[in-house]
N, C-alpha and C positions, 0 to 999 in steps of 0.2 A: 858100512860104506855105501851100500846100495840105498839106504833110507834117506841120506842127506839130500839128494836131488829132489826127492818128493817134498821135503820140508821147505826147501828153497822155492820150489814152484808154488807151494801154498802161500808162502809169504808174498810172492810177487802178485798172486791173484788178489790177496787182501789189499795190497797197495793200489792196484789198478781199480778195484772196486771202491775204495775210499776216495780216490781221485774223481771217479765218475759221479759218486754221490755228492761230492763237494761242488762239482760243476753244475749238477742238476739243481742243487740247493741254491746256487747263485741265480739260476734262471727263474726259479720259483719264489725267490725272496720277495716279500711284499714291501720292502723298504722303498722302492721307486714310486710309491703312491704320490709323493709330492710333485715329481715332474709330470705325472699324468694329470693331476689336478690343475697344474699351471697351464697345460695344453688346453684343457677344457675351458679354463677362464679366458685364455686367448681367443678361443672360438667364440665365446659369448661376446667378448669385446668387439670382434670383427662383425658379428651380427648386429650389435647395437650401433656400430658406426655406419653400417649399411642402412639401417633404419633411419638414422639421423640424416644421412646424405639424401636418402629418398624424400624425407620430409622437407628438407631444405629445398630440394629441386622442385617439389610440388608447390611449395609456397612461392617460389620464384616465378613459376609458370602462371600461377593465379595473378600475381602482381603484374606480370607482363601483359596478360590478357585484359586486365582492367586499365592499364596505362593508356591505350589509345583514346578511350572515351574521356579520360581526365586530362591528358596532356596534349591531345591533338590540337594543332593550331586552328583557331576559329576562322572559318571562311568568311569572306566579305559577304554581307547581306546583298541579296539580289532583289532589286526593286522591280516589281511587275506593274508596268504602266500600260502595256498593250499585249495582245495575244502572242505575238512573236517572242516576247520575253520569257515565256514559259519554257522555251527550248534551252535556255541558259541554266535552268535548274538541274541539280543533280538528282537522279532517280532515287527515291526512297530516302533522301537525305534532306533536301530542301522542299518545303511545302509552300505553295502559293495559296494564300487565304484571301478570298474575296468577301468583303463584309456583307452581312445579311441584307441591310437596307442602306442604300446611298442617299435616297431622298425620303426622309421621314415625314409622316403625315399626321401623326397623332396630335390632336388638339391644335390643329392648324387650319386656317382658311385657305381655300384654293380659288383664286379668281381667274377665270379663263375668258379669252376673247377669241371668237372663231369666225371664219368665213366658210360658207357652204353652198351647196347646190343640190337639187333633187336628182335622183337617178332612175325614177320609174315613170316619168311623164314623157312620152315620145314626141310631143308637139311643143311643149313650153319648158323653158328653164325657170326654176324658182331660185334665183340668186339671192343670197341673204347674208346677214350678219347676226351673231348671237353673243350673249353675255351669260355666263354661268358662274354662280357663287356657291361653293360647297364648304361644309364644315365637317371635318373628320373626327369622329369620337376616338377612333384608334386606327391602326393600320389597315383594317379590313372594312370598317363600316363608317358611313357618313350620310348626310342629307345634302340635297342640292336644289337650288332654285334656278330656273331656266327662263330666259327671255330671248325669243327669236323673232326677227322681222324679215319679211320676204319682199322681193320685187319679182316681176314677171317679164320674161323676154321670149319671143318666138324663136324656135329653132329654125335652122336652114330649110329643113323639109317642109315646115309650115309656110315659110315664105315662098318656096317653090310652088306649093299647091295654090297659093293665092295668085301668084304672078303668071304661072304657066297654065294651070288647069282651072283657074278662076273658082277654086273651091276655098271657101272661107272656113277656117277652123277656129274654134273658140273653146275656152275652158268651161266645162260645166260647173266646176267648183274651183275657185281660186283662193288659196290660203294667203293671208296677209301677215299674220303674226301668231305666235303661240306663247302663252305664259303658263308656267306650271312648276311643279316640284316633284322630286323623286328621291327614293332611297338608293344610295350608292354602295355597291359591294365590290371589294377589290380582293379576290381570292388568289390571283396569280401575279407573281412578280419574278423577275429574273434579270439576266444580263445577256446581251448579244454582242457579237463582234461586228465592228463597222469597218469594212474593207480590210480586215485582218490587221488593223493598226491601233484600234482603241476599243475598249469595252464600255458599252452603254447600258446603264441600268434602266429597267422599265417596269411599269405596273399596268396590268390589264384589269379594267373595271367593267361592271355591268350595273345598269340602273333600270328601275321600274317606278312609274308614278303616273300622274295625271295632270290635267289642266284644261285650258280653254283655247280653242283655235278660232281666230277671227277670219272670216271670209268676206268676199264681195257682197254677199247677201245677208249673212248673219253676223251679229256682234260677238257671238261666243258659242262655239259648239263644244260640248263635253268631249274630252279626248283622253285616250289611253296612250301613255308614252312609254316606249321601250328604247333602250340605248346601250351602246358599248363604246368604250374609249380606251386608248392606250397612250400612256405618258412616257416619254423618253427624257430622262433627267439630263439637264445641261449643267446644273449646279444644285446645291441644296435649297435653292429658292426658285429656280426656273425650270420649266420643262416644255418640250414640244409635244403636241398631241394631235391625234386624229380621232374623229368621232363618226359613228353611224347612229342616226336617230330615225325612229319609226313611230309616226303618229297615226293612230286609227280613230276615226270618228264617223258619226252619221251626220252628213252635211245637208243643209237645205239648198236645193238646186232649183233653177227655173228653166223650164223647157222652152221650145221655140214659140209656143203659144202663150207664154207668160204664166203658165201654171207652176205652182210651187210643189215640191215633193222632196222626200228624203232619199239620199243616195249614200251608200256605204263608200267611204273614202279612206285611202291610206296614202300618206306622204312619206317617202323614204329619202333621207338626206345623208350626204357625206360631207364632212367638214375637216378643216385643218386650222390649228391655232396655237396659241401660247398660254401657259398657265404660270401664275405667280403665287407662291406659298408664303403666307405670313401667319404669325410673327417669325422672325429668324430662328432657325433650328439651332439648339445648343447641345444636341445629342444625336446619336445614330448608332 
C-alpha cells in the first residue's frame, strides 16, 4: 500500500515531462520557414519600391530643373538705339551687341571736302579749303591724295600794331597751296555716346606722305606731310570729320634787303569737313 503513491507520482512526472517536451518541440519546429521567407520577400519588395520611388523623384526633379530653359516664355526683344536703352536689359540674360563696323571702308573711295585754318601763326590767318580723295584697300590701310589752297588774312593783333604802333608786320613765308599724297592708317575705331541719347561710330586715322608747297616766292617747296583725322559716321555713306595737318619744309624767303635765303617752315592746320564714301556699301 505504501508503494502505490510513489508509482503514481512517477507517472505524473513522466506526463509533465512529455508535455514540456511537446511544447518545446513546437517552439523549435522548423516548419514555420515559409512565413519567415515571406517576411523576407516583403522586406525586399519594400526596398525595391523605395528605390523605384527615389528614381522617379530624381527623374522628376531633373525634368523640372530643365523645364524653365525650355518652356519659359520668350521675352520681348529689347532694341538698343541709344545708351539709355541699356538700362532696360536684364542682367546676364539680355545682351546688347554693337556691330564691329558701322561704316565699312574696304575697297571704297572716300571723297572729303574741308575748311581749315592755321593755328601756329600769331600774326596771320591762313584760311583755306581742301579736297582729299582716298582709296581704302581694307579697313586699316589706304592711300590718299590731297589738295589744299590758302588765303591770308591779318589777325587783330597785327592790325593793332599797324594802326596804333605803326609797326608793319609781314609774313616771311606765305603758303598758297599744297599738293601731295599720303599713306593712311586707321588703327583705332569705336563708338561714343552723344549727349547720352545716341551712339556714334568713329574711326581715328593717321597719315604720312609728302608733296609740294607753293609760296609767294617759290613755285614748289618739297614738303613732308603728317596728319591725323577722325570720322564720325552719319550713315554708311557719309561722315563728319576733323583733321589736323602738319606740313614741314625748307622755304625760300626774302629779307628786308631783298636777299633770298632758306628758312625752316612748318604750317599747322586744323580743319572740319564732310566725307562721302562710294560705291554704296552692301556689307558690314
